[in-house]
N, C-alpha and C positions, 0 to 999 in steps of 0.2 A: 693902410686905408682907414680913414676915420669913420666912425659910425655915422657922423653927420652927413656924409655924402650919399648915403643910401636912404631912400624914402620908403618907410614901411607903409604898405598898402595892402589891405585884406584882399585875398583872391581865392577863387576856387578853380579847379582844373577839370577839364573834360578830356577823354581820350577815345579814340576809335581803334578798334582791333584790326590788325592785319592778319590775314590767314596764313600764319606760319607758326608751326610748333615743331620742336625737335622730336625726333623719333626715339631717342634713347631714354632709359629710365632715369638716368642722372647725367646732367640736369635736364629738366623739362622747361623749355623757354618759350616765351610768347612775345612777339614783336608788336608794337603798337605806336600810335602817334598821340602825344599829349599836347593839347592846346592850353598854353599857359598865359593867362591874362596877368600882366605885371606892370607896375609903375616904379620908376627909379629916377634919381637925379644923377645924370651923367655929366661928363665934362664937355665943354666946347674947347677943342684943342687947336693949337697952332701947328698944323700939319700941312705938308705939301700934298697936293692931289697926285694920286698914282693911277694913271690911265693907260700906261704902256710900259714896256721894259726900260726905256730910257728914264721914265719917271721913277721906276723902282730903284734904279741905280742912284739917281739923285736923292731919293728918300734916304738910302743908306748913308750917302755922303752928308746929308743934312743932319742925321742923327748922330753920326760918329765924329763929325768935325770937331777939332780942338776948341774952336770958338763958338760952337753951336749952342743955342739956348739949352739950359738944363730943364729937367722935368717940370719943376715948379713954374718956370718962365713960360712954358708952353700951355698952361691953363689960362684960358681967356675968360672963362666964366662957367656957368652951368646951364644945362638944358633938361627939362623934365620929359622923359620918354614914357609913354603909356600906350600899350597895345597888347594884342594877343599874339603869341608866337607859337609856332608848331614845331615840336621836337620829336625826333624818333627815339624810342626807348625799347629796351628789352628787359623783361622780368624773368628771372630763372629761379626755380624752386627746387628744394631737395626732395628726396623720396619720403614716403610715409614712414614715421618712426624715427626719422633722422632730422627733424625740424626744430631748430633752436628758437624759431620765431623771432629772429633778430635780422633786421634788414641792413645789408651793406649797400650804401649809395655811392657809386663810383663816378668820379669826375676826371676825365682825361685832360691832357695838356694841349699844347699847340703842335701843329704839323702832323697830327694824327686825329683819328676819330675814336669812337667807342671800341673799335676792333683792337685797339691797343690792349685792352683788358681781356679780350677773348680771342687771342691769336688763333688764326684758322689753320695754321700749320702745326701738326702734332699737338693737338689740344691737351692731351694728357700731360705733356711736358711743359707747355708754354701758356696755357690759358689760366689766368687768375680766377676768372669766373668759375671755371670748372673746379678748381681747387677749393674755392670758398663754398660752393654748393655741396661738394663732397663732404665737407665738415658740418653741414647742417644749416648753413646760412642761406637766406633768400637774398638775391642780388638784383639790384636795379642799376642798369648800365645805360647811359644815354649819350647821344651825340649833342655836344654843346651847340648853342646858337652859332650859326655860320659854318658849321662843320657837318660832314657826312650827309645824311638824309634830312637833317633839320633845316629850318628856314634860314635864308641868307639875306638879312636886312642890311641897312646902311652900315658901311665899314668905318665911318668917322664918328657919328653921334649915337649909334645904337649898340653895336657889338663891342662893348668895353666892360671893364670890371664891375662897376656898381650894378648894372642891369643883370649881369650874370650871377652876382651874389643873390639878387632878388629871385632869380629863377631857381637857384638852389634852395632858397627858403620855401618857395611855393611847392616844389616837388617834395621837400621834407615834410611840410605840413600835410600834404596829400597822403603821404605814407602814414603819418601819425594819427590823422583823423579818420582813416579808413576809407577815403574816397577813391583809392586805387581799385577797390572792389566794385565801384560803380562807374569805372572809366571805360567800359566797353570790353574789358578783358573777358575771355571765355571761362575764367575761373574766379572763385570768390577769394579775396585777399583781405583778411581781417586787419584792423588797425595795429600798427607796430608800436609798442611801448619803447623799444630800443632801436635806434637808428645809428649805425656806425658810418661815419663819413670817411671815405678813402679817396685821396687825390693824388695826382701825379703832376709834377712840374708846375705849369701855370694853373692846373687844376688844384694843386696843393695851395698855391697862393690864394685862389678863390676860396678854398676851404678854410684857410687860416683867417681870411677876412670874414667869412661867415661865422666862425667861432667868436670873433671879436664883436660882431653885431648881434648875433642870435645864439649866445652860448647855451641857452636852455634847450635848444632844439636838437642838440647832439649828445648822444650817450658816450661816444668814444670817437677818436679820430686817428687815422694813420696818414701821415704826410710823406709821400715818396718823392724823390727827386727834388726836394727843396728843404732847406733848413735855415733858421735865422743865424747869421754870422755877423761879424763886425762889418762886412760889406753888404750882405743880403742882395747881391747883384749878380747877373749872369757873367760868366767868364768868357764870353764870346762876343765879338763885335757884330753889328748888323751886316757889315760888308762880307764877313766870313761865310754867311749862309747864302750869299749870292742870290738874293730874292729876285724873282721875275714877276711880272703881272700875271695873275693866275689864269685869266681867260686866254692869254697868249701862250703860256707855258703848255697847257693841255686843253684845247678848245672842247674836246669831247667830254672830258671829266669836269672841267671847271668853267665851262661856258656860261653857267648860271651865276657866276660871281661877277659883281660889278666893280666899280671904281673903289680902290683902296684895299682890295683883296690881293695878297702877295703870297708867294710860295717859293721854297728853296728850288733852285734851278734844276738840280740833278740828284741822283742817289748819292753822289760823293758828298754833297752838303748834308744830306740826311745822316750819312755815316759819321761825319764830323761831329754832329750834334748829339747823336743818340747811341752810337755803337762803340765798342772797344774790343780788341783782341791783340795779344802780343804776337801770335802766329796762328797758323791753321789748326794746330793741336792744342791751343789754349783751352783748358777745361772750363773756364768761365767766359770764354769769348763767344762770338756769334758765328753761325753757319752762313754760307753763301745764300742759302734759301731764305734765312731770316733777314738778311740784308735786302734781298730782292723784295721781300714782303713789306719792308719799310717803304719802298717806292710804291707798292700797290695801294697801301692805305694812306699815302701822303695826302695831306689836306692843306688848303690855304688858310691863312690867318688874316686878321685885319690889322691895319696900321695902328689903330687905337689899342688893340690888344698887345701889340709888340711894345708899345710905350708902357703899358701896364706892368710888364715883367721887368722893365728897366727902372722901376721905382716911382713911376708917376702916380700910381695909386698907393698911397702910403698905408702900411699895415700898423695897427695899434695893438696894444696888449689885450689879453682876454681874461681879466680877473673873474668874470662870471662863469667861465668854463670850469666845471668841477669833475669832469670825467678823466679817464686816462688818455694820453696821447703818445704815439710812437712816431719817431722820425726815422724812416727807412731810406738809407742813402746808398749810392753806388760808389765804390772805392775810386773808380777811374772816370768819374763824371766830369767831362770837359766843360759842359755848359755851366755847371754849378761852381766848380772849384778848380778848373784848369787841369783836370785829370789826376789830382792828388787830394782826395777828400779826407784823408786821415787827420783827425784832430782839427778839422776845419770848423770848429764850433766851440762855444763855451757853455757849459751847463748853467752857469749863472745867468746867461742871456736867456736861455730857454725858461728858466724859473721866473725870470722877470716878466716874460710874456705870458706865462701860465702859472701865476703864483698859487692858485687854488686847485690846480689839477691833482687828481688823486694819484697819478703816476706819470712820470716822464721817462721815456725810453728812447735810446738812440742805437741804431744798428747799422753797420757798414757792410754792404754786400761785396765780398771779395772779388776783385777783377772785373766787375761789371761796369758798363757805361751807363749813360743817362737813361736810355730806354731799357729799364730793368727787365721787362717781360721778353725782350729780344735776345737774351743771353742764355747760354746752356745751363747755367745754374739757377734758372728762374724758379724751378720747383722747390729747391732747397730754400730759397728766399721766401716763397709763399708759406712754407712750413714755419719759418720764424715768425712771420706776421700773424698767422692763424693761431699758433701756439701761444703767442703773447696775448692775443685777444681773449682766448679761452682762459688764460691765467688771470685776466681781469674780470672774469665773470660773464663774458659774452660769448 
């Protein structure tokens, strides 16, 4: 993604509190809605309309066809999008005496919402939020636009990469200038000098784009489920996920999604993209309960987002980013590298993208699939991430 495609526009955020607070001492969490006024220059895309399941199949055929237009050929022009969007967020704080006063800002990927980071089954084992808070970090976890309890605007011209990068900027500036404390939260939150950006999959692509456009706003970054390779492309076809029209797939859960919102048809497609295990006793594999959880939190995505991860929104180097960056990958990630991610990168490529980073680290989580938080060795992975952050002074 080039810096020129995103329009910098000053914005302030307002939030209204929701009456929900966890009862435990660690972490203590507050759910709220953030109203984000934002302006961005998005793409006008050559895309088929998706209004039913037949259209969803035709969309896959159009994208995957051997003679289909490539990503660049699908850009017909630009459109300026300017509006205020409402996002659901959760702020979790550590206990007194254990506060690093460093904010981790988490951005989830596609086909899930913010519950990816705070798995509700056996949280001590699977929740990254809980692991980070236990180490003294404050964590801000949000549903991206079009996902979960956040607003669901137009799937063609609004919910796509440039706007989502601007949303990440606004939330980051809110944390840095101290306006979280005036957002309607029932607690005072002082301005954070250090904000660590943690992404997963498409959320990592957005975070990498953010680092390219606004490098001074990030103190450190961890990109999970994505790394710059010679291909930098998904290892899975559109057709393999068997997308259906979201409102038809589950009218009860997804009836508020309109044209252009698509979702994997069944849990089998979610397993294909996010999970791995060799057998039921695989120590790094997933449990049946965790696989079922993937269907519980399954979320639609927009057709414009799907093209974003296929390279339509080109990423550029980030020479201005001077903090440390870690790439945390799954060994058996089918989406990223066809289930064999060992040595699927070149350090020289990473150094080219981040020539002035204070440190570049790559870690491969043994045996895990793309959905790192959904595997039995998740806690061991979190220890690697958090120990690395601490070693970098955060």
